[in-house]
C-alpha positions as CSV (number, residue, x, y, z in Angstrom):
1,M,194.2,12.1,22.4
2,T,191.6,14.8,22.9
3,K,192.3,18.5,23.5
4,I,189.9,21.3,24.0
5,M,191.1,24.8,23.1
6,E,189.6,28.2,22.2
7,V,190.3,29.4,18.8
8,V,189.4,32.6,16.8
9,F,188.4,32.4,13.1
10,D,190.1,35.3,11.3
11,G,188.1,34.8,8.0
12,S,190.4,32.2,6.5
13,V,192.1,30.2,9.3
14,F,191.5,29.2,12.9
15,R,194.0,30.8,15.3
16,P,194.5,29.3,18.8
17,S,194.2,31.7,21.7
18,R,197.0,29.9,23.6
19,P,200.1,28.0,22.6
20,V,199.3,24.6,21.0
21,H,201.5,21.6,21.6
22,L,200.7,19.5,18.5
23,E,202.9,17.8,15.9
24,A,203.3,20.0,12.9
25,G,202.3,18.5,9.5
26,K,200.0,15.9,11.2
27,K,196.3,15.8,10.3
28,Y,193.8,16.5,13.0
29,T,190.0,16.6,13.2
30,I,188.3,19.5,15.0
31,T,184.8,19.9,16.3
32,L,183.5,23.5,16.5
33,K,181.2,25.0,19.1
34,S,180.4,28.7,19.1
35,I,180.9,30.6,22.4
36,P,178.6,33.6,22.6
37,E,180.4,36.8,23.4
38,D,177.9,37.8,26.0
39,S,177.7,34.4,27.7
40,D,176.7,34.8,31.4
41,V,177.7,31.8,33.4
42,E,175.2,32.7,36.1
43,Q,172.4,32.1,33.6
44,D,173.5,28.5,33.1
45,S,171.2,26.1,34.9
46,A,174.2,24.1,36.2
47,F,175.5,27.2,38.0
48,D,172.7,27.0,40.6
49,I,172.9,23.2,41.2
50,S,173.3,23.8,44.9
51,S,169.6,24.8,45.0
52,L,168.7,21.2,44.3
53,A,170.5,20.0,47.5
54,V,168.4,18.3,50.2
55,T,169.2,17.5,53.8
56,T,169.3,13.8,54.4
57,D,170.9,13.7,57.9
58,I,173.1,10.8,56.6
59,P,176.7,11.9,57.5
60,D,178.5,9.4,55.3
61,L,176.2,9.6,52.2
62,A,179.0,11.0,50.0
63,T,181.4,8.2,50.7
64,E,178.9,5.4,51.1
65,H,176.5,6.3,48.3
66,D,176.7,2.8,46.8
67,H,175.5,1.3,50.1
68,Y,172.5,3.6,50.3
69,L,171.6,3.4,46.6
70,Y,172.3,-0.2,45.8
71,G,172.5,-2.0,49.2
72,L,176.2,-2.9,48.8
73,P,178.2,-3.4,52.0
74,K,179.8,-0.2,53.4
75,R,183.4,0.4,52.3
76,G,185.0,1.3,55.6
77,V,184.9,3.0,58.9
78,H,184.4,6.8,58.8
79,E,185.1,9.4,61.4
80,G,182.0,11.0,62.6
């Protein structure tokens, strides 16, 4: 089981920012990642991923990508 949750370190313990549904008394391993207070999502390179889009004029590219990438048979008939 994997859960991702935000926590706050109060100087001695980690306190979850939301209710946690875990079994009391059971041991868990946690991985920590610091979240900057002033993080700006718009500065994340993934935020502007649409700028990488190109026009292909292939109307069924999203549903038939395996056909176009790997030469596999098309999966079905598509409305167009």
